[in-house]
N, C-alpha and C positions, 0 to 999 in steps of 0.2 A: 522459517524459524523465527524471524523477527516479529511476524504477525502474532504467532503463538506466544512469544515473549511478552508482547504488549498486552495480550489478553490476560496472561497470568498476572502481570503487574497490576492491571486494573482490578482483577479479582482479589488479589492480595490486599489492595488498598481498602477493601471493604471489611477486612478482618482486623480487629484490635488484638494485637499480639500479646498484650498484657492482661487480657480479660479471659476469665473462665466462664464460658457460656452455659446457660441451662440447656437441657436437652431440646426443648422446643425452639429456643433461639439458635442453637447450633445446627439443627436439622434445616431450619428455614435458610440459614446462611450457606450451608453446604449445597443446597439446591440453587441458590442465587449465584454461587461462585463456581459452578460447573462450567468449564470452558471447552469440553470435548464436543465434537460435532455429532458423535454417537451418544447413545444412552449410557452414560457412565455408571460405574459401580461405586457405591458408597462403602468405604472401608473404615473400620474402627481399629485403632492401635492403642494398646494399653500397656503402660510401663508399671510393673509390679514391684513391690518392696520385698522381694524374695531373692535368694541366692540359688540360681539354677544348678549350681554344682552339687548341691545337697539333695539327696533322694527324698528327704522328708519335707522339702520345700517345693516340690514339683506341683505344677498347676495344670490340670487337664480335665476336660469335661465335654459334654455334648448338650446342645440346645436345639430345639425345633423352633425356628423363627415363625411366628404366627402368620406372617404374610409372605412367606417364601423368599426366594432370592431373585425372582424375575428372570430366571434362565432355565434352559432345558438341562436336566441332570441325567447324564448317562451312567447307568448302574451295571456293574459286573458282579455276578454271584458265583463263588466257588461252591459247587454242590454236585452231588451225584444221585442217581436213582430217584427216589421220591422227592428229595430236596430239589433236584433239578427240575422236576415236573412242577412243583409248587412255585419255584422261582419264575419259571416261564409264565405260569398262570397269573402271577402277581405283577407281571410286566417288566421283568428284568430285561435290559437291552442285550446283555451278553450272559450266557450261562457257561462258565468254564468247567466242563464236566469231563474233559479228556486230557490225556497227557500232551496231546498236540497243543491244546490251549496253554498249558503250563509252559511248554517250550516256546510258544509264540511270545508270551509275556516276558519270559526270561531273556528273550532276544531283544526286548525293548518296547513291545507294544503296550501303550498306556492310554489308549483312546477312550477313556472313561473317567468319570469324576469321583465315583464312590465304589469301593470294593467291599463286598460282604462275603462271609464264609460260614458254612456249617462247621461244627466242631470236628467232624470226621475228615474234613478237607484241609484242616490247618497244617497237617504234616506236609502236604504238597505246597500250599500257599506260603508256608514259612520259608521255603527254599527261595522265594522270590524277594527276600528282604532287600537285596541290593538295588532292585529295580523299583519296588513299591515304597520302601521306607523313606528315601529322600524326597519322594513326591507326596508323602502323607497319605498313601493309599493302602497301607498294610492293614488288613482286618485285625481288630483288637477287641478283646472282651470288655475292657474298661471303656472303650468308646462305643460299645453297643453294636459293633459291626461283626461280631461273631455270635450267631444265634442258631438255635435248633431249627430244623426244617419247618416245624409247626408255626414258628414266629416270623418266618421270612416275609410273609405278606405285610405284617405290621412294619418291619424294619425297612422294607423297600418303599412302602407308602410314606414313611417319615422322611426318608432320604429324598424322595421326589418332592415332598412338600417344602423342604427348606431346612433339613436337619444338617447342622454344621458341628464339626469337632473343633475345639480350640485346645492348643497345647503350647506350653511355654517354649520359647526359643532359647538359644544359648546366651542371649543378652538379657534375658528376663522380661521379654515382651510377648504380647499376644497380638496377632494380626488376623482379622476376619472380615469377610464381606457381610453387610447387613441389609443389602437391597440395592435398588437402582434409583438414579436421580429422578426418573419419571414417576416413582411411587408417590402417592399422596402423602402429605406431611405426616398425618396421623399414623399411616401404615409404617413409615420409616421410624417414627418415634417408638411404636410398639416393638418393632424388631430390635432396635437399639437397646431399649430398656430391658427386653427379655434377655439379650446377650449379657448386659452388664449385671443383671440380677444373678445369672448363672455363674458368672465369674466370682461374684461375692460369695456365693454358696460353695464355691470350690476352694475357698481360702484354706490352706493347710494349717494345722494346729501350730506348726513350728514357725509360722510367719509372725514377726514382731513389728510393732509400730504401724505406720501408715501402709496399708496394703495396696490400694490403687493410687499410685503416685502421680500418674499423668495419663489423661485420656484425650485422644485426638481423633477426629473424624475428618475425612477428606473424600471428595469425588475424584474419579480418575483424572489425573493431570491438574487437579485443583489444589488450592492451598490448604494447609492443615488448620483445623479449628479446635481449640482446646475446650474441653468440657469441665465443669465443676466436678470434682471427685466426690463431694459430699462428705469428706472426712476432715 
């Protein structure tokens, strides 16, 4: 633990806590301050100027990161009949097409990263809210994870490529991965910029004043680095 502590302190010393960095500066610094022995994930945390208690100030959206997330994405699809066949052809890892699968998930099986459903299966998938909801895995039309059978190929392809959903938490913050430390700097910058642009476009009409109040990126186990909000 002491060794890890020394590494963190050394990494933290490279960060000016009073400075708001540009995207290129912040990305270069997050790579330089990564202290994990494995290929760490770079996460972005955004504090928004909204009140999550109000329905008209919710922030939710989807963005396909141009350079993916650098990890294998396991995809489950709730579908039957033709939808199940198309999901299998499109490369779904799991096709939940039977009541046995519904029961298995209800019992706690969540060995997948993204869940997609055809509209006719939402009645069954909806029963799994207590398992899927807290893990952010419940298919939702607004997030683009409920789609007709004919569109499953596109939705699965996007999920595999780096499609992420962002949603406001109870504290008014967003937390999303934007890539790996090993990514080239320009690739990380593109992913980060794409995410921040998507957040700006998702600004609710009821939001007043400064919308993006604080933006921070950090590598796994590394120190937080503040970005300029541009507002």
